[in-house]
N, C-alpha and C positions, 0 to 999 in steps of 0.2 A: 504494500500500500504506500509505503514511504517513497518508493521508486517513482510511482505515478505522480505523486505530489511534487517531487523534485523536478521531474520532467515538465510538469505544468508550470512551475515557477520559472524554470529555465526558458521555456517558450514565451512566457509572458514577459520576461526580462528582455529577450531578444526582440520581441514584437514592439515593446515600448521604446527600446533603443532605436530600432529601425524607423518607427513612426516619428520619433523626435528628430532624428537626423533628416528624414525626408521632408518634414514640415518646417524645417528650419528656414526662417525668413531670409530673404536676400536683400542686399543693399540696393537702394534706388539712387540713381544719380541724375540730377537735373541736367537737361540738355542746354548748356550755356555756351556762349561764344566768348572769345577773348576780348580784351579792351582794344579799341582802335589805336593805331600808332599815333604818337604825338609829334613825330619828326617828319611829316610829309613835306614834299617840295612845294614851292610856290605854284599856284594854279590847281592845287588839290586839297582834299579834305580827308581827314582820317575817318575810316569806316571799318566795319567788321561784319562777319557773317559766319556761317558754318564752315566756309572755306578758310577762315582765318582772317587776321587783320590785314588791311590794305589801304592804299591811298586812292580815293576816287577822283577822277579828273573833273574839274568844274567847267564842263563844256558850256559854250554859249554861242549865240548868233549875233548879239548886239550888246553894246555897253549897258543897255537898260536892264539886262539880266544879272549884272554884277553889282555887288554891294561893297561897302567899306572903302570906296574910292578906287576900286579896281576897274580896269577896262578890259573889254573883250579883244584879245590879241591873237594874231596868227603866230604859231610857234610849232615846234616839233617836240614830241614826247615819246618816251619809252613805254609803249602800250603792251600790257599783258592781260591775262584773264584769270579770274578766280571763279570756281563753281561754288555758289552760295547756298545751294539747297541742303536739305537734310537727307533722310534715308529713302524717300519715295520718288526721286527724279528731280522735280523742281524746275525753276526758271532757267533761261539761257544763261551762259556764263556772263559775269559782270566784268566790264573793263576796269583795268587798274593803270595807274601811271606812277612809275617809280622814280623817274627823273626827266629833266628836259634834255633834249639831244640836238638842239638847234645849232650848236657849235661843233657838231661832228662827234660828240661823245658816244662811246659804245654803250649799247644796252645789255641788260642781263640775259641769261638763258631763258628762252621762251618768250622774249619780248622783241618787238620791232619798233624802229624809229619811224613814227608816222606824223604827218601834218595834222594839226588839231587847233581849234580855237578854244582858248581858255580864258577865264577871268584871272588876270594877272595884275599885280600892283604896278602903278605907274612909276617908272624909274626916272629920277631927275638926271638930266644930262651932266650936271656938275658933280654928281656922286661917282660917276664912272662905273656904276653897276650895270650888269646886263640882265637879261631875262632869266639866266641860269642862277643868278645870285639873289641876294636880298632876303627879306623875311620869308618864312615858310608859312604855307597855308593862308596867305593873305587873300582877302576877297572871297565871296561866296556867290555861287550862281543861285538865282531865285527860282529856277526851273528844275524839275527832277531830271537829272542826267542819267537815269536808268541805273542808279546805284542801289545797293542792298540797304535795307532799313536797319539791319542788325538787331531786330527785336527778338529773334528766335521763334517767331510765330509761324514761319514758313515750314511746312512739313516735307518738302521735297528736297532732292539734291543727290549728289553722287559721293559725298564724303563719308557716308555711313552714319550721320547723325539722325535724330528723330525729332518729331514735332513737340514732344512733351518730356518724357523721361524713359529710361530703360532700366531693367533689372538684370543684374549679372549673377547667375547662380554659381555657387562654388562647386566645380565639377567633382572635387574630392569627396565632399559630404554626400552628394547625390550618388556617386558610385558606391560609397560605403553603405549607404542605406539600401541600395538595390542588391548589393551582395548579401547583406544580412537577410533581406526578405527572401532572396533566392535560396539561401542556406536553410531557411525554415520550411520551404515547400517540400523538398525531398524528405526531410525528417518526418513531416506529418504523414506523408504517404507510407513511409516505412512503418510507422508506429500506429497506423490506423487500425481500429478494431476489425477483427475477422481476417487479418492477414497473418500469415505464418512468420 
């Protein structure tokens, strides 16, 4: 009689252990994006999305679209692209501008030097500054230049993010729980009543 009682306690202990490991909660992580860069070149604005931080070009067609005393100027910039969506596809890639290249400067990998109209600060002829120098991120465009909002509300994209949050299960705890449950199933069949 004591043997049956001990086997029952052993099974109950394994079942409780398996159940507690299997039901163990997983940690949830909010789907957040990084802070926008603070050191963007003139004619750009710091922005961020699921693709990471980047500098958005302040595109314009006329001076009326620029603020803070900036004017709409023809220049050349190193244009790249960032995928701003989350895990479900999302919008088209968003243009980025890493630096001005109107003086023949080389662009980074994956970027091309392209003609673009940007809101740039007015350079005084007596200062000797060019469009590649001067203060950073001066002037803002009043129209949406097709940049990402950086709010994290977008559910799409190709970087593997998600629209709200994700839970990552600990594979070790899950595997241990499944092994413990699997060990109980054959034991119950072996010890079932009516079996030799």
